[in-house]
VOGU-3710 file (C-alpha; in Angstrom, 3 decimals, decimal comma):
1> mtvataappr> -27,757/3,787/-34,008  -24,320/2,602/-32,897  -23,975/1,855/-29,214  -20,487/2,241/-27,802  -19,322/-0,596/-25,581  -16,315/-0,787/-23,347  -13,417/-2,706/-24,797  -12,673/-5,952/-22,972  -9,651/-5,737/-20,680  -6,390/-6,952/-22,165
11> lslqceaiga> -5,370/-10,200/-20,487  -2,426/-12,295/-21,611  -0,102/-15,013/-20,326  3,621/-15,663/-20,326  5,339/-18,959/-19,657  9,122/-18,909/-19,350  11,934/-20,844/-17,697  13,584/-18,773/-14,948  15,938/-21,339/-13,420  16,853/-24,993/-13,360
21> dtttirsldw> 13,630/-27,031/-13,628  11,703/-23,842/-12,769  9,039/-22,120/-14,860  6,948/-19,045/-14,238  3,399/-18,604/-15,488  2,711/-14,875/-15,459  -0,841/-13,566/-15,862  -0,600/-10,090/-17,389  -3,471/-7,763/-16,533  -2,609/-4,808/-18,766
31> drsrfdiefg> -5,572/-2,535/-18,129  -6,295/-3,004/-14,439  -6,519/0,539/-13,059  -7,269/-0,124/-9,405  -6,142/-2,715/-6,917  -9,019/-2,631/-4,512  -10,692/0,715/-4,645  -8,088/2,727/-2,743  -4,974/1,642/-4,662  -4,709/3,303/-8,077
41> lrngttynaf> -2,603/1,519/-10,711  -0,888/3,302/-13,589  0,790/0,351/-15,293  -1,555/-2,596/-14,758  -0,296/-5,608/-12,835  0,660/-9,266/-13,076  -0,089/-12,356/-11,013  2,869/-14,719/-10,980  2,804/-18,466/-10,348  5,647/-20,983/-10,550
51> lvrgertali> 6,281/-24,660/-11,321  9,315/-26,406/-9,803  10,170/-29,964/-10,855  12,439/-32,107/-8,714  11,837/-35,799/-8,222  8,437/-34,470/-7,177  6,689/-31,341/-8,442  5,430/-28,212/-6,689  3,169/-25,450/-7,955  3,659/-22,148/-6,112
61> dtshakfadt> 0,453/-20,069/-6,070  -2,130/-19,839/-8,851  -3,744/-16,749/-10,385  -6,740/-14,451/-10,372  -10,054/-16,117/-11,222  -10,439/-13,838/-14,276  -7,709/-15,936/-15,975  -9,509/-19,279/-15,493  -10,231/-19,796/-19,202  -6,581/-19,363/-20,262
71> wlpllegqid> -4,397/-20,076/-17,230  -5,684/-23,581/-16,593  -5,207/-24,772/-20,207  -1,684/-23,307/-20,183  -0,904/-25,164/-16,947  -2,244/-28,370/-18,479  -0,015/-27,781/-21,505  2,991/-27,679/-19,206  2,137/-30,584/-16,924  -0,604/-33,065/-16,166
81> pttidylivs> -2,191/-31,486/-13,040  -2,653/-34,937/-11,497  1,141/-35,291/-11,333  1,646/-32,143/-9,234  2,479/-33,289/-5,729  2,328/-30,016/-3,799  0,658/-26,629/-4,048  2,596/-24,088/-1,973  0,250/-21,265/-0,977  2,255/-18,138/-0,200
91> htepdhsgli> -0,908/-16,477/1,027  -4,600/-16,681/0,345  -5,596/-13,309/-1,080  -7,857/-14,031/-4,098  -5,490/-12,554/-6,696  -3,076/-15,410/-5,915  -5,468/-18,132/-4,757  -8,366/-17,562/-7,141  -7,782/-20,809/-9,079  -6,909/-23,133/-6,192
101> gavlernpei> -10,409/-24,616/-6,285  -10,002/-25,406/-9,987  -6,620/-27,061/-9,347  -8,200/-29,189/-6,593  -10,938/-30,274/-8,997  -8,272/-31,590/-11,366  -6,121/-33,108/-8,628  -7,987/-33,842/-5,373  -4,878/-35,614/-4,022  -2,567/-32,589/-4,222
111> eivgskvaia> -1,123/-31,593/-0,843  -1,498/-27,893/-0,015  1,427/-26,437/1,920  1,100/-23,111/3,732  1,110/-21,376/7,078  -1,337/-22,549/9,715  -3,357/-19,374/9,231  -3,375/-19,809/5,436  -4,686/-23,371/5,701  -7,511/-22,156/7,940
121> yladqvhrtf> -8,391/-19,299/5,583  -8,297/-21,595/2,562  -10,720/-24,035/4,153  -13,259/-21,191/4,264  -12,583/-20,281/0,640  -12,744/-23,563/-1,281  -15,477/-25,258/0,783  -14,099/-28,750/0,318  -11,717/-31,082/2,100  -8,107/-31,199/0,960
131> ksravksgev> -4,785/-32,582/2,069  -2,682/-29,989/3,825  0,569/-29,404/5,649  1,030/-26,377/7,901  4,617/-25,080/7,957  6,538/-22,358/9,782  10,030/-20,849/9,747  12,816/-23,378/9,379  10,671/-26,267/8,179  11,592/-27,969/4,917
141> ldlgtnpssg> 9,817/-29,520/1,943  12,169/-31,753/-0,091  11,190/-32,267/-3,736  14,205/-34,467/-4,341  16,634/-34,336/-7,278  15,476/-33,739/-10,823  16,740/-36,746/-12,812  17,545/-34,654/-15,902  19,324/-31,629/-14,391  20,722/-33,289/-11,277
151> vahrfeflsa> 19,556/-30,291/-9,201  18,180/-31,057/-5,745  15,188/-28,861/-4,943  14,741/-28,424/-1,209  12,383/-25,708/-0,004  12,931/-23,931/3,291  10,055/-21,835/4,630  10,233/-18,445/6,343  7,262/-17,053/8,250  6,517/-13,517/7,095
161> pnlhwpdtif> 3,265/-12,494/8,799  1,737/-9,141/7,853  3,570/-8,887/4,501  0,957/-7,933/3,869  -1,479/-10,546/5,226  -1,052/-12,515/8,473  -0,855/-15,828/6,579  2,191/-15,063/4,409  5,178/-17,397/4,073  8,322/-17,119/1,944
171> sfdhgtgily> 9,723/-20,220/0,240  13,437/-20,593/-0,558  14,631/-23,230/-3,038  18,158/-24,260/-2,021  18,608/-25,857/-5,454  18,259/-22,621/-7,432  18,717/-19,877/-4,841  15,290/-18,450/-5,726  13,212/-16,912/-2,917  9,446/-16,831/-3,526
181> tcdafglhyc> 7,909/-13,913/-1,624  4,444/-13,330/-3,139  3,475/-9,730/-2,235  6,709/-8,674/-0,535  9,163/-6,953/-2,920  6,429/-6,869/-5,548  5,055/-4,025/-7,603  2,057/-3,428/-9,800  3,726/-3,150/-13,181  2,733/-4,975/-16,345
191> sdavfdvdpg> 5,219/-5,433/-19,185  6,638/-8,208/-21,342  9,920/-7,999/-19,404  10,029/-10,994/-17,082  12,939/-9,542/-15,076  13,955/-6,159/-13,638  16,035/-5,186/-16,664  15,173/-1,464/-16,425  15,242/-0,419/-12,759  14,583/3,231/-13,549
201> siapdfrfyy> 11,234/2,492/-15,178  9,900/0,352/-12,335  11,404/2,182/-9,332  8,468/4,600/-8,825  5,951/1,741/-8,806  8,210/-0,309/-6,523  8,271/2,563/-4,017  4,540/3,277/-4,340  3,746/-0,392/-3,694  6,036/-0,411/-0,653
211> dclmgpnars> 4,464/2,747/0,769  0,915/1,425/0,318  1,308/-2,185/1,447  4,635/-2,820/3,169  5,431/0,487/4,871  2,655/0,112/7,474  4,307/-3,195/8,438  7,886/-1,897/8,558  8,696/-3,769/11,764  7,496/-7,007/10,170
221> vlqalkrmda> 9,583/-6,238/7,053  12,719/-5,960/9,198  11,948/-9,283/10,882  11,551/-10,922/7,468  14,849/-9,392/6,291  16,608/-10,872/9,334  15,313/-14,323/8,373  16,439/-13,742/4,777  19,926/-12,776/5,963  20,356/-16,286/7,369
231> lpelsmiatg> 19,786/-17,883/3,948  22,506/-18,689/1,410  23,037/-16,079/-1,300  19,889/-15,351/-3,283  19,906/-15,585/-7,070  16,447/-14,097/-7,512  13,345/-12,897/-5,694  10,312/-14,331/-7,449  7,490/-11,972/-6,564  3,752/-12,410/-6,897
241> hgpllrdhls> 3,302/-9,132/-8,782  5,380/-7,428/-11,455  8,778/-8,401/-12,877  10,954/-10,916/-11,067  13,909/-9,322/-9,284  17,218/-10,716/-10,546  19,384/-8,128/-12,267  19,389/-5,505/-9,479  18,632/-7,636/-6,450  20,837/-5,793/-3,953
251> lwigdyrdws> 19,188/-2,484/-4,895  15,671/-3,681/-4,067  16,654/-5,437/-0,832  18,637/-2,367/0,226  15,638/-0,132/-0,440  13,380/-2,315/1,727  15,958/-2,319/4,512  16,524/1,449/4,395  12,871/2,427/4,132  11,784/0,034/6,883
261> sqrsagetya> 14,592/1,107/9,207  13,604/4,747/8,749  9,946/3,991/9,435  10,731/1,916/12,527  13,098/4,443/14,115  11,984/5,549/17,586  9,639/3,974/20,080  6,409/5,915/19,420  3,915/4,042/17,258  0,222/3,481/16,732
271> avcylsqygf> -1,136/-0,062/16,920  -3,746/-0,383/14,160  -5,777/-3,449/15,083  -7,816/-5,373/12,539  -9,617/-8,680/12,035  -8,229/-10,414/8,968  -10,780/-11,501/6,385  -13,599/-9,787/8,244  -15,668/-7,312/6,276  -13,470/-4,520/4,922
281> cdrlsqalar> -11,270/-4,480/7,979  -8,048/-5,406/6,137  -8,244/-2,547/3,642  -9,565/0,079/6,030  -6,832/-0,670/8,569  -4,203/-0,330/5,850  -5,587/3,082/4,871  -5,285/4,208/8,504  -1,736/2,878/8,756  -0,754/4,466/5,447
291> gigkadsqaq> -2,020/7,837/6,686  -0,054/7,551/9,926  3,084/6,766/7,936  2,600/9,828/5,722  2,999/11,998/8,825  6,383/10,363/9,487  4,981/8,465/12,461  5,058/4,730/12,992  2,174/2,298/12,593  2,033/-1,383/13,450
301> lvdlrstdpq> -0,780/-3,484/12,008  -2,007/-6,050/14,537  -4,280/-8,923/13,490  -6,593/-9,774/16,381  -7,346/-13,171/14,817  -3,835/-14,578/14,614  -1,462/-12,635/16,886  -0,098/-14,598/19,825  -1,692/-13,380/23,130  1,629/-12,405/24,701
311> elaaligeas> 2,745/-10,558/21,561  -0,674/-8,891/21,332  -0,463/-7,668/24,922  3,040/-6,290/24,319  2,152/-4,535/21,056  -0,915/-2,898/22,615  0,722/-2,015/25,911  3,759/-0,363/24,306  1,786/1,648/21,713  1,150/5,377/22,049
321> avlvptwpan> -2,154/5,030/20,209  -4,468/2,067/19,594  -7,056/1,958/16,795  -9,741/-0,699/17,178  -12,228/-2,068/14,620  -15,791/-3,038/15,329  -15,910/-6,782/15,911  -18,624/-9,411/15,393  -21,580/-9,222/17,749  -21,047/-12,941/18,426
331> pdvetqqsig> -17,288/-13,508/18,082  -15,740/-16,963/18,207  -13,845/-18,000/21,319  -10,380/-17,059/20,011  -11,519/-13,628/18,821  -13,256/-13,000/22,144  -10,049/-13,900/23,993  -8,049/-11,531/21,795  -10,518/-8,720/22,473  -10,153/-9,366/26,189
341> tllaalhgkq> -6,353/-9,270/25,883  -6,584/-6,028/23,899  -8,800/-4,275/26,440  -6,722/-5,477/29,369  -3,504/-4,155/27,804  -4,804/-0,601/27,295  -3,639/2,091/29,715  -4,593/5,687/30,457  -1,746/7,449/28,628  -2,779/6,180/25,191
351> wvavydaygg> -4,843/7,670/22,392  -7,616/5,330/21,236  -10,227/5,345/18,488  -12,642/2,935/16,852  -13,586/2,386/13,211  -16,290/0,415/11,421  -15,115/-2,863/9,917  -18,412/-3,147/7,979  -18,443/-6,886/8,499  -22,210/-7,307/8,291
361> ndlpidsiaa> -22,819/-8,326/11,908  -20,689/-5,873/13,871  -21,173/-4,865/17,444  -22,389/-1,248/17,113  -19,533/1,217/16,879  -21,028/3,448/19,583  -21,027/0,534/22,051  -17,319/-0,071/21,488  -16,554/3,664/21,615  -18,411/3,909/24,944
371> klrslgqkea> -16,456/0,927/26,269  -13,167/2,595/25,350  -14,247/5,898/26,925  -15,113/4,095/30,135  -11,515/2,868/30,355  -10,281/6,467/30,494  -8,247/6,733/27,285  -8,000/9,912/25,178  -10,022/9,841/21,950  -7,706/10,061/18,933
381> fpplrvkkvp> -10,572/10,965/16,599  -14,373/10,524/16,505  -15,599/7,050/15,491  -15,038/6,423/11,781  -18,373/5,204/10,475  -18,885/3,221/7,272  -22,511/3,175/6,140  -22,103/1,394/2,804  -19,547/-0,669/0,911  -16,406/1,482/1,219
391> dgndyqrfee> -15,492/3,602/-1,795  -12,631/5,934/-2,596  -14,036/8,664/-0,360  -14,077/6,303/2,623  -10,499/5,181/2,075  -9,422/8,814/1,703  -11,268/9,689/4,930  -9,517/6,875/6,803  -6,116/7,824/5,407  -6,605/11,464/6,398
401> agtdlgqvlg> -7,718/10,452/9,910  -4,520/8,419/10,191  -2,443/11,384/9,026  -4,068/13,670/11,613  -3,222/11,157/14,337  0,321/10,746/12,994  0,831/14,497/13,238  -0,274/14,421/16,878  2,103/11,558/17,660  4,990/13,337/15,932
411> raktiaamka> 4,305/16,806/17,331  7,147/16,712/19,876  9,619/15,618/17,203  8,429/18,373/14,847  8,789/21,082/17,500  12,254/19,821/18,446  13,361/19,936/14,799  12,096/23,522/14,462  13,938/24,633/17,592  17,154/22,917/16,515
421> ldsdldkalg> 17,660/25,217/13,519  20,168/28,022/14,074  18,304/31,326/14,545  20,267/33,298/11,942  20,044/30,478/9,427  16,326/30,196/10,151  15,787/33,869/9,346  17,977/33,700/6,239  16,013/30,738/4,851  12,831/32,668/5,512
431> rlsgglyivt> 13,907/35,289/2,990  13,355/32,783/0,163  10,043/33,876/-1,299  7,629/32,137/-3,639  4,293/32,602/-5,341  0,946/31,543/-3,945  -0,893/28,698/-5,631  -3,663/26,186/-4,987  -2,957/22,674/-6,269  -6,085/20,641/-7,030
441> arqeerssam> -6,474/17,008/-8,068  -9,321/14,620/-8,706  -9,378/10,885/-9,470  -12,795/9,293/-9,797  -14,486/9,824/-6,410  -11,335/11,107/-4,664  -10,325/14,777/-4,708  -8,063/17,071/-2,731  -6,356/20,452/-2,705  -3,535/22,277/-0,949
451> vaswvsqasf> -1,891/25,688/-0,749  1,575/25,698/-2,353  4,361/28,238/-2,544  7,410/26,095/-3,342  6,758/26,065/-7,097  9,211/26,765/-9,903  9,420/26,342/-13,657  11,843/23,480/-14,263  12,109/23,024/-18,053  11,375/24,764/-21,366
461> eppglsiava> 10,944/21,852/-23,787  8,695/20,254/-22,876  7,406/22,931/-20,501  7,690/21,600/-16,975  7,542/22,699/-13,371  8,480/21,405/-9,938  6,442/21,477/-6,728  7,557/20,519/-3,220  4,745/18,558/-1,520  5,015/17,697/2,165
471> kdraietlmq> 4,744/13,955/2,739  1,784/14,359/5,077  -0,347/16,274/2,584  -3,512/14,400/1,655  -3,121/15,387/-2,000  0,266/13,611/-2,221  -1,540/10,304/-2,796  -3,058/11,790/-5,976  0,290/13,026/-7,329  2,063/9,786/-8,222
481> vgdrfvlnvl> 3,923/9,291/-11,495  1,389/9,434/-14,322  -1,257/11,297/-12,294  -2,607/14,669/-13,353  -3,233/17,790/-11,263  -3,972/21,506/-11,720  -1,841/24,395/-10,492  -4,120/27,385/-9,831  -2,182/30,671/-9,710  -3,528/33,185/-7,159
491> qegqyqdllr> -3,701/36,883/-8,049  -2,067/39,628/-6,026  -4,676/41,582/-4,059  -7,468/39,079/-4,773  -6,370/35,873/-3,085  -7,302/36,294/0,582  -10,649/34,470/0,492  -9,233/31,461/-1,390  -6,181/31,343/0,849  -8,264/31,443/4,036
501> hflrrfppga> -10,505/28,677/2,711  -7,749/26,250/1,721  -5,602/26,945/4,786  -8,416/25,697/7,012  -7,930/22,373/8,754  -10,422/20,080/7,057  -11,867/17,084/8,906  -11,014/13,718/7,327  -12,877/13,173/4,081  -14,338/16,694/3,911
511> drfegvatle> -15,104/18,213/0,502  -12,418/20,862/0,133  -14,299/22,551/-2,707  -17,606/23,124/-0,912  -18,519/26,788/-1,264  -15,742/27,480/-3,800  -16,544/28,456/-7,394  -14,879/26,048/-9,826  -14,795/25,453/-13,570  -15,445/21,747/-13,925
521> gaarggpvls> -14,012/20,053/-17,014  -11,666/22,913/-17,854  -8,619/20,740/-17,077  -8,098/16,996/-16,952  -6,323/16,844/-13,600  -8,831/18,501/-11,293  -11,000/21,541/-10,620  -9,958/24,954/-11,912  -10,742/27,726/-9,413  -12,934/30,406/-11,005
531> dalaflgcqv> -11,140/33,202/-9,141  -7,618/32,074/-10,056  -5,389/34,352/-12,113  -4,307/31,412/-14,299  -4,199/27,638/-14,311  -1,776/25,007/-15,579  -2,857/21,419/-16,177  0,062/19,089/-15,457  1,053/15,414/-15,482  3,560/13,998/-13,003
541> vqrmetpdhw> 6,693/12,633/-14,680  9,150/12,143/-11,803  9,290/12,286/-8,005  12,383/12,893/-5,890  12,330/12,223/-2,167  13,694/14,578/0,507  13,433/13,974/4,278  10,008/15,616/4,631  8,845/16,497/1,087  8,419/14,978/-2,334
551> iiyaeveegt> 9,761/17,092/-5,200  7,271/16,590/-8,015  8,409/17,265/-11,585  5,480/17,563/-13,977  5,030/18,412/-17,631  2,553/21,193/-18,381  -0,121/20,039/-20,832  -2,581/22,940/-20,876  -3,312/26,312/-19,324  -4,615/29,821/-19,717
561> vadaegstav> -4,609/33,256/-18,046  -7,822/34,918/-16,874  -6,349/38,415/-16,471  -3,417/39,325/-18,719  -2,658/42,372/-16,568  -2,729/40,544/-13,229  0,309/39,640/-11,097  0,959/36,470/-9,126  0,476/36,732/-5,360  3,755/36,408/-3,457
571> hhrkvgnhy> 4,414/34,638/-0,163  7,009/36,253/2,128  8,118/34,340/5,234  10,147/35,507/8,219  11,581/32,115/9,216  12,563/28,986/7,319  11,473/26,209/9,699  7,801/26,193/8,709  5,527/27,591/6,008
//
């Protein structure tokens, strides 16, 4: 009997000169399909490291531990590790720092350069003593002049906390004009192209990466851009993931500036507090912040471990909502002081809520919830409990809770926008009619559905259609380029029960298909509703952004009609400012 086994993941390496005395070592992870459980990848990813040789030599970041057997020999083929003077640590997330311990084994005398927070985190990771230098914005590391090229390599550091960890620094080489940014400006995209030669192919992943990781820190992005503006002209942004940005640099920087400015407009925001490197707090807080952003409201991630007390008090005091994680039952002195600052800064006009960090030794969530209630704040949502290692359902539940809160925070703005539309124009727009459909999608343990009426056939060959999906719809996360979904067509005269079910307001993480008859396995993208008139299985090809919707263009791959004599249900509106 032949037993099928999973093929090993495709892992490869690239080593290429990218500037004077500067080499990148790119670890290509072709088949990685998820980045943490809540971040689906369609095109794999890369982990980029760099060698810069002046009179002295610096290594910038390392790689994921899965590349230990190939990355280290390649490094040794480029340079004797004992001759590397500095290891610049952009930040300490394991996909970039996974081989630092191995580098230290080969060169115990190397000096590690990073932010103060990064040095502290790294000490907990490698469990050995090492030479270190903590740096902050404006400080310089001079490698001296390379004797062969005559180029002087002088690194200037820029603090970039929360992009997307609190320990992040950027490094700018005045000799080459290259800015090393690690996660910022990155994207999960694996190809042999070292540079951004085809912006159209990588733009969707660039935007998806921004929305997932950078968007919740839009205020921090703008602060980092201000620091970048003070630098000499950049020749390249050397990112930690994906292709290096050189050929279309102004496009990518402009996108970050525009998107972050839009997200930071207005004064209303939710402060999403977290404890960095504690349990699953980092990822769960990002899911909350991402959900808030989907509702066109503002979120600010606040690390209770590293934020300055005065800044912490200001961020909490000025927020319209404050989300708090469970913290250790026996916190260290600094964490306890931050918790005290947090509680003291709260005031009665705010929404508050608490979520499980699942750190292993948390103060019970009900104790913290009771403490918050005693202070008189309004509860934004019931405590978000995590009873096991978080999976896709948990991250979806957190994201949906964030979206619900974002809708509450943006309610006044939404009502004002509806009232601002001219009455006659409003009624005229309402005369645009459409069919009635249920869109369903499923990816591993995550699933969702929504009612749709803005649907139209968009191409004949290949057959394609377009759907307008509001940005705050939970299903939008499952309709990225490359994802599959199902369009279920409702039948005239027989749609009321399905419509009532899917128009309900579901609590975060609820199973939208409970009590609904479905045909599992009939389509690749998601459940087919048994009572639908027809279904079309589709794959997303392109997305176009409008102020409050995404226009999804998808190719139709499969489909059938249950009743050849049936007619599609039609949706008639009276006004055009809401569904």
